N, C-alpha and C positions, 0 to 999 in steps of 0.2 A: 798366595803373596807372595812377594819378592821384601827380601830384608834387603838393607842396606847398614852396611857398619858405620857406629860413629867416626864423622873426620877423628881426625889433630882437633878443628879450629873449633867444629862443638864439643870435642871434650876437656877443649880448654875454658869457652864459656858455659860447663858444667864442674867441672870438678871440686868448685873454690865449694859450692853446695852441697861436697859429696861428706859423711860423715869420718868424723877421724875416725880411724879404729886404734881402739886399746889399746897399752901401751908392754904388754900382757900377754902371754901364751906367743902360740906356734907364726912364723910372720903371716898375714895378711894374702892372698892370694888378689896380685891386679885390679885393680877397680875399673878402670877403661877396660880391659877382658873382659870381664866378666859385668860388667853394665852390659855389655853387648851380648854375649849371653841373655841375658834376663829380659831384654828387650829381645830376642829370637825366640825365644818361646813364647815371649808375649806377640808378637806379632804372629808369629805363624801358628800358632796355634798346642805347636807339640806337644810331650806330655816334659817333663823335667831329665827324667831320663837317656828321651832323644837328641837330646840339645846336642851338638857337634863338640869331640873334646880341643875341639880346634880353642875353646870360649874361654877351660876348667870344669871343676866339677860342680856338677847339674844341681849334689846339695846346700854345695856352698852360694849358688848361686840363689839357689830358692831362700836357703835364711837371708841371704842378703836381702829380696829383694820385701820381704816380712819384717826384717830388724828396719828398712828403712822406713818404710813404710808408717813402723810403729813413731819414728821418730819426724815424721812429714819432711822427711828431703825430700819428696817426689811434688810436696807441691812448694816444697825450695828450690829446688833442680826447678818448674816447667815458673815460677815465677823471674828467675834469674835467666833464661830465656825468650821470656817478654821483655823485660828490660834492655835485653842486652837488644834485640829484635828494634825494640825503640830507637838507640841509643844512636841503629845503624840508616836509621829513617826507612826500619826497612817494611811497620806496619801500616796501613790505610785503616782508622777507624770509620773512614767511611763507608767501606763495607762490612763493616761491624754489626750481626743485630741480632738481640735478647728479645725474642715475640714471644708471651706464653701462648698466644689466639694461635700459634704452630704446634700445640706439647695438650694433648688431650687431658683435661683433670680426671685421679679415681676421682672411682663409683665414693668414695669411702668422703673423699672431701666435697663432695654436695651438699 
């Protein structure tokens, strides 16, 4: 699968939704670089230790993924992207469909 890094414009859209670092301890790795690393690992399905060095430390990326998940950052990022697309008139609600007829029910639900 092909991976494309975040553009500066895409990063600008989501960076305000990224949790702020704590002010103690060692300096935090660059958020955009680490986010690209997280997305690389998720999109390509590679193991964390196989993440290219240009994205920084694989352990830091994995910890950040988990931390942001616990803090609902990914939901905030997705919401921000959707709002930004809506404001830019880049969404077409005519083509959005949620239909349970295409999703089979679990046997336990019957």
